[in-house]
NUMI-435247 format. One record per residue (C-alpha): chain; x, y, z; residue in one letter. Coordinates in steps of 0.05 Angstrom, whole numbers, plus 32768, in hexadecimal, padded with zeros to 4 digits. Example, Ala and Ser with C-alpha at 12.3 -4.5 7.8 and 13.67 -1.06 7.14 Angstrom:
! NUMI-435247
A,80F6,7FA6,809C,a
A,8111,7FEB,808F,s
//
This chain:
! NUMI-435247
A,87D1,8636,8A25,x
A,878B,8619,8A20,x
A,877B,85ED,89E5,x
A,874C,8604,89AE,x
A,8704,85EE,89B2,x
A,86ED,85BE,897B,x
A,86C8,85F7,8958,x
A,8705,8625,895B,x
A,8733,85ED,8945,x
A,8709,85E3,8907,x
A,8710,862D,88F5,x
A,874C,8637,88C7,x
A,8756,867E,88E0,x
A,8759,8666,8928,x
A,878C,8631,8914,x
A,87B7,8667,88F3,x
A,87B2,8694,892F,x
A,87CA,865B,895C,x
A,8804,864D,892C,x
A,8817,8697,892A,x
A,8817,869B,8977,x
A,883F,865B,897B,x
A,8874,8678,894E,x
A,8878,86BA,8975,x
A,8883,8692,89B5,x
A,88BA,866A,8993,x
A,88DB,86A9,8977,x
A,88DA,86D1,89B8,x
A,88F9,8695,89DC,x
A,892F,868E,89A6,x
A,8940,86D8,89A9,x
A,8942,86D9,89F5,x
A,890E,8710,89FB,x
A,88EF,86F0,8A39,x
A,892D,8702,8A62,x
A,892D,8740,8A8D,x
A,8967,875F,8A65,x
A,8974,8752,8A1B,x
A,89B7,8735,8A05,x
A,89D3,8735,8A4C,x
A,89CB,8780,8A52,x
A,89A4,87AA,8A84,x
A,8975,87C2,8A4D,x
A,892F,87A9,8A42,x
A,8916,8799,89FC,x
A,88F4,87DD,89F7,x
A,8931,8802,8A11,x
A,895E,87DE,89DF,x
A,892F,87F1,89A6,x
A,892E,883A,89BB,x
A,897A,883C,89BD,x
A,897B,881D,8978,x
A,894B,8851,895C,x
A,8972,888B,897A,x
A,89B3,886F,895F,x
A,8997,8867,8918,x
A,896E,88A7,8915,x
A,899D,88D9,8936,x
A,8985,890B,8942,x
A,893D,88FA,8953,x
A,8907,8911,8983,x
A,88DF,88F0,89B9,x
A,889F,8900,8993,x
A,88B9,88DB,8956,x
A,88CA,889E,8980,x
A,8885,889E,89A0,x
A,8863,88A1,895C,x
A,888E,886E,8938,x
A,8896,883B,8970,x
A,884F,8845,898B,x
A,8869,8850,89D2,x
A,8846,8871,8A0B,x
A,8861,88B7,8A11,x
A,8869,88B4,8A5D,x
A,888C,8871,8A59,x
A,88BD,888B,8A25,x
A,88CA,88CA,8A4E,x
A,88DD,88A1,8A8B,x
A,890A,8875,8A61,x
A,892D,88B1,8A41,x
A,8936,88D0,8A86,x
A,8959,8891,8A9E,x
A,8985,8891,8A60,x
A,8999,88D9,8A6E,x
A,89A7,88CB,8AB7,x
A,89D3,8892,8AA3,x
A,89F8,88BC,8A70,x
A,89DF,8896,8A33,x
A,89B5,88CB,8A11,x
A,89B7,8917,8A0D,x
A,8986,894A,89F3,x
A,899E,8984,89C8,x
A,8979,89BF,89A9,x
A,8966,89B8,8960,x
A,898F,89E9,8935,x
A,8951,8A02,8910,x
A,8924,8A06,894E,x
A,8943,8A0D,8993,x
A,8902,89F9,89B4,x
A,8906,89B3,8997,x
A,8932,8981,89BC,x
A,8957,894C,8994,x
A,896F,890A,89AF,x
A,89B6,88F1,89A5,x
A,89DF,88B9,89C2,x
A,8A1A,88CE,89ED,x
A,8A5D,88AB,89E3,x
A,8A49,887D,8A1D,x
A,8A06,8871,89FD,x
A,8A27,8862,89BB,x
A,8A54,882E,89DC,x
A,8A18,880F,89FF,x
A,89F2,880C,89BD,x
A,8A2D,87EF,8997,x
A,8A33,87B7,89CA,x
A,89E8,87AA,89C5,x
A,89E9,87AC,8979,x
A,8A24,877C,8976,x
A,8A02,874D,89A6,x
A,89C3,874D,897C,x
A,89EC,8741,893C,x
A,8A12,8707,895D,x
A,89D1,86E9,8977,x
A,89B2,86E7,8932,x
A,89F3,86CD,8915,x
A,89F0,8695,8948,x
A,89AB,8682,892F,x
A,89B9,8687,88E5,x
A,8A02,8671,88E5,x
A,89F7,8626,88EF,x
A,89C7,8625,88B3,x
A,89DF,861A,886C,x
A,89E0,8659,8842,x
A,89A3,8642,881B,x
A,897B,8639,885B,x
A,8992,867D,8875,x
A,8977,869D,8837,x
A,8935,8677,883F,x
A,892D,8690,8887,x
A,893A,86D8,8873,x
A,890B,86D4,8837,x
A,88D4,86B6,8863,x
A,88DD,86EF,8896,x
A,88DA,8722,885E,x
A,889A,8702,8844,x
A,887A,8706,888A,x
A,888F,874F,8890,x
A,8874,8761,884B,x
A,8832,873C,8852,x
A,8822,8758,8897,x
A,8831,879F,887F,x
A,880B,879D,883D,x
A,87E9,87DE,882B,x
A,879E,87E6,882B,x
A,877C,87DF,87E7,x
A,875B,8824,87E8,x
A,8787,8862,87E1,x
A,878A,888F,881D,x
A,8761,88CE,881D,x
A,878B,890C,8812,x
A,87C0,88E5,87EC,x
A,87CE,8901,87A6,x
A,8803,88FA,876F,x
A,881B,8933,8743,x
A,8855,8942,8713,x
A,8894,8962,872D,x
A,8898,89AD,8738,x
A,88D1,89DE,8748,x
A,88EE,89CC,878C,x
A,88DA,8983,878B,x
A,891E,8967,8777,x
A,893E,8985,87B5,x
A,890A,8962,87DF,x
A,8917,8920,87BB,x
A,8961,8925,87C9,x
A,8955,8938,8811,x
A,8924,8901,8823,x
A,894D,88CB,8801,x
A,898D,88E1,8824,x
A,896D,88E7,8869,x
A,8941,88A9,8865,x
A,8976,8878,884E,x
A,89AA,8894,887E,x
A,8979,888C,88B8,x
A,895D,8848,88A7,x
A,8998,8825,8885,x
A,89D6,884D,8898,x
A,89E7,8864,8852,x
A,8A18,889D,884D,x
A,8A13,88DE,8826,x
A,8A2C,88BF,87E6,x
A,89E5,88A4,87DB,x
A,89CA,88EB,87E3,x
A,89FD,8901,87AF,x
A,89E6,88CA,8780,x
A,899D,88E0,8787,x
A,89B3,8927,8779,x
A,89D4,8912,8738,x
A,8998,88E8,8723,x
A,8967,8921,872F,x
A,8993,8954,870D,x
A,899B,8928,86D0,x
A,8950,891D,86CF,x
A,8944,8969,86CC,x
A,897C,8975,869A,x
A,8962,8941,8668,x
A,8918,893D,8679,x
A,88EF,8920,8640,x
A,88A6,8927,8655,x
A,888C,88F5,8622,x
A,88B7,88BD,863D,x
A,88CB,88D1,8684,x
A,88A4,88E4,86C1,x
A,88AB,88F5,870B,x
A,8872,88EE,873C,x
A,886F,8913,877E,x
A,883F,88F7,87B2,x
A,881D,8926,87E2,x
A,87F5,8915,8821,x
A,87C9,894F,8835,x
A,87F7,897D,880D,x
A,8838,8964,882B,x
A,886B,893F,87FF,x
A,8871,88F7,8816,x
A,888B,88CE,87DB,x
A,88A7,88CE,8795,x
A,88BC,88A1,875B,x
A,88DA,88AB,8716,x
A,88D6,888A,86D1,x
A,8911,8899,86A5,x
A,8927,8881,8660,x
A,895C,884A,8662,x
A,8955,883A,8618,x
A,8921,8841,85E1,x
A,88FE,8802,85FA,x
A,8911,8800,8644,x
A,88F7,882F,867B,x
A,8919,8833,86BF,x
A,88F6,883D,8701,x
A,8920,8867,8731,x
A,8920,8886,8776,x
A,88E0,8868,8793,x
A,88DA,8886,87D9,x
A,88A1,888B,880C,x
A,88A5,88B6,884A,x
A,889B,888C,888A,x
A,885E,88B6,889B,x
A,883B,889D,885B,x
A,884D,8853,8861,x
A,8814,8822,8864,x
A,87E8,884B,8835,x
A,87F7,8825,87F5,x
A,8821,885F,87DA,x
A,885C,8835,87C3,x
A,882F,8807,879B,x
A,880A,8843,877E,x
A,884A,8864,8768,x
A,8864,8825,8746,x
A,8821,881B,8722,x
A,8826,8862,8707,x
A,886B,8853,86EC,x
A,8853,8814,86CA,x
A,8817,8835,86AB,x
A,883F,8870,8692,x
A,8878,8845,8675,x
A,8846,8819,8651,x
A,8822,8855,8633,x
A,8865,8874,861F,x
A,8875,8837,85F4,x
A,88AA,8815,861D,x
A,88AE,87C9,8619,x
A,88CA,87BC,865E,x
A,88DD,87DD,869F,x
A,891B,87D2,86C9,x
A,8932,87E9,870E,x
A,896D,87E2,873D,x
A,8961,87D6,8787,x
A,8983,87B7,87C3,x
A,8974,8775,87E6,x
A,8969,8797,8829,x
A,892F,87C2,880E,x
A,88FC,878B,881C,x
A,88BD,87B7,881A,x
A,88CF,87D5,87D6,x
A,88E2,8790,87BB,x
A,889E,8775,87D0,x
A,887B,87AD,87AA,x
A,88A4,879E,876B,x
A,8895,8754,8770,x
A,884A,875F,8777,x
A,884D,878E,873A,x
A,886A,8756,870F,x
A,88B4,8767,8711,x
A,88E5,872E,8715,x
A,892C,8730,8730,x
A,895C,8720,86F7,x
A,89A0,872A,8717,x
A,89C3,873C,8758,x
A,8A09,8750,876C,x
A,8A2B,8764,87AD,x
A,8A4A,87A9,87AF,x
A,8A61,87DD,87E1,x
A,8A3E,881F,87D8,x
A,8A26,8858,8804,x
A,8A55,8842,883B,x
A,8A37,87FC,8844,x
A,8A39,87B7,8826,x
A,89FC,87A9,87FB,x
A,89E0,8777,87C9,x
A,89C5,879B,878C,x
A,898D,877D,8764,x
A,8973,878A,871E,x
A,8928,877E,8715,x
A,8903,877F,86D2,x
A,88BC,877C,86B9,x
A,889F,8776,8672,x
A,886B,87AB,8662,x
A,884D,8790,8621,x
A,8829,8752,8639,x
A,87E3,8737,8639,x
A,87EB,870E,8678,x
A,87BD,8726,86B0,x
A,87F2,8710,86E2,x
A,8820,8746,86C8,x
A,87EF,877F,86D1,x
A,8802,87B4,8704,x
A,87F5,87A0,874C,x
A,87B3,87B9,8768,x
//
């Protein structure tokens, strides 16, 4: 790697670029990604990622993988054909449209993925395990910071993105997207979908327009996000069920929805706002932190079929401090 010229070396951005590249070289070496097969398997890094996505999205389509992983369509087609020839993946007709082909892992494919997944888990455990618990937490927090900072939304709202109050039929969509999204991305079972159903039904049964609100976000007329403010007490509002469809991520929608909640709750006379989230929801937690929320408690629990760490976050609404204004 050639050294930087004196002019480049004096440029802070060039120094940061060099440091960033140095870290990526270190990390790829630590994770063994320079080897032909990852984790002593016959799979390349890309093949392992595709197996992971199929396992966690079942069922999914080749088009969805191309769009979300930014893969070349021909390259993915060849990969999927090899998977089928080796008995790892099968294509089945979609129940609602027989012309659409859905991807699923076969039992052999599931065993191959499970071995790959366990190897990845054990590899990371080998890196984190020797560190004290406090240092483990620092590493994970630093990685979350990198993820959040490099995926921050643009300052200007996207064209075609609009918020509106809820209408008949919206609550079914809220339940559906929450159930499907969290099952696909985090492996939560249907008990979470049932919880969302109870929350939305209770919202409709006891809706108090002066002190409660639901926003539905639409992108070019299609629903892509939602959030709720509900009354927890006379002085405390609760933010609930913030969700953004993957197709609308990166547009600043999560931040915009949280800002709407804060503005409404302040105007409604609440003194503070609270919310309950999970430690694994790093993107949502970053939005809350930038909006002035602070984590006040945490507790491990087993819910929705998985082990989680629940967190309570709070934010004062009646304050004159500019630092506590909604995030822009």
